[in-house]
Each structure stands twice: as C-alpha cells, then as structure tokens.
PAGU-351551 format. One line per field, with one value per residue (C-alpha): y, z, x. Coordinates in pm, whole numbers, plus 50000, padded with zeros to 5 digits. Layout:
Y (Y,...);
Z (Z,...);
X (X,...);
END
This chain:
Y (23902,24193,24019,23994,24363,24458,24241,24407,24756,24694,24552,24864,25081,24890,24909,25284,25321,25139,25379,25671,25551,25517,25856,25703,25927,26275,26250,26380,26180,26462,26461,26085,26115,26380,26160,25863,26078,26213,25859,25747,26038,25970,25593,25623,25835,25573,25295,25482,25616,25430,25074,25133,25291,25009,24740,24911,24942,24577,24471,24672,24519,24171,24239,24358,24043,23822,23994,23968,23618,23413,23581,23468,23115,23074,23221,23358,23540,23668,23813,23985,24121,24225,24420,24603,24671,24810,25047,25154,25203,25428,25639,25656,25747,26020,26166,26142,26073,26435,26518,26211,26289,26653,26554,26305,26568,26837,26800);
Z (14925,14713,14680,15058,15104,14834,14996,15333,15182,14996,15311,15505,15234,15260,15642,15622,15378,15625,15900,15663,15583,15955,16025,16317,16333,16333,16486,16844,17101,17143,16767,16778,17061,16864,16554,16752,16916,16575,16440,16729,16667,16292,16242,15862,15880,16098,15859,15542,15638,15944,15835,15485,15622,15876,15610,15373,15648,15749,15385,15346,15663,15544,15202,15369,15580,15276,15084,15368,15496,15227,15321,15684,15789,16105,16271,16550,16296,16127,16453,16538,16190,16136,16463,16342,16006,16178,16381,16063,15894,16180,16128,15753,15812,16051,15787,15475,15601,15636,15283,15136,15311,15203,14839,14850,14986,14726,14407);
X (68447,68321,67983,67952,68035,67782,67515,67575,67579,67253,67096,67199,67040,66711,66722,66783,66492,66267,66372,66316,65965,65896,66061,66250,66554,66404,66057,66065,65864,65611,65542,65502,65249,65054,65055,64922,64653,64549,64534,64314,64076,64067,64088,64082,64396,64562,64464,64546,64885,65003,64941,65075,65393,65428,65385,65628,65890,65852,65880,66203,66351,66256,66412,66733,66750,66687,66966,67218,67134,67315,67645,67622,67717,67507,67201,67423,67640,67325,67193,67521,67588,67225,67233,67543,67378,67067,67285,67465,67125,67012,67323,67261,66896,67000,67233,67014,66662,66545,66666,66495,66165,66183,66238,65951,65711,65784,65581);
END
C-alpha cells in the first residue's frame, strides 16, 4: 500500500515538473501568444528553447506514467487515476512552479 502511494506521489511530482518546464500554470494567454509570435519571427529561438522544453516535458510525463502504471490493474483505472494525478500536478505546479522557475533563473 505504501509503495502504491509513493509511486503515485512520485508520478505527481514528475507531472508537476513537466508543467513547470512548460510554464503552464502562470503564463497568461497574451504572454503565450507573444512567445509564439517571437518564435515564428526567430525560428532558431523556437527550435532552441521551444522544442527542448517540449521534449523535456513529454519525457517527464512519460516517466510519471511509467512509474505509476505498475500500480494500476487496468487501462481504464490508469486513465482515471492518471487524470486525477494530472489535476493534482496542476495544483502543485500552481503552488510551487513560480518559485522553482525563479530559483532556476537566478545564477
């Protein structure tokens, strides 16, 4: 039982890290539109930052799913529980994401 709870908690942490890398919780839609427009004007910027961040976020989500999957008996249970874990990860990202990003940006 403890192992299942630890698996789910670790999966939520990795999901929240993916959302932190993507800056999902705090980026307003207007900032997102400006970032996309800047990336279109400077394709190297889009490739250098955008694709790396996208790939890192996908890798973290995949890692979270791989950690949590053995604790779930069926694919249906996986889908329902993973949805709940993603919602929990969004809440965690909303609480700690800005602090994590701020600490990563300071030298």
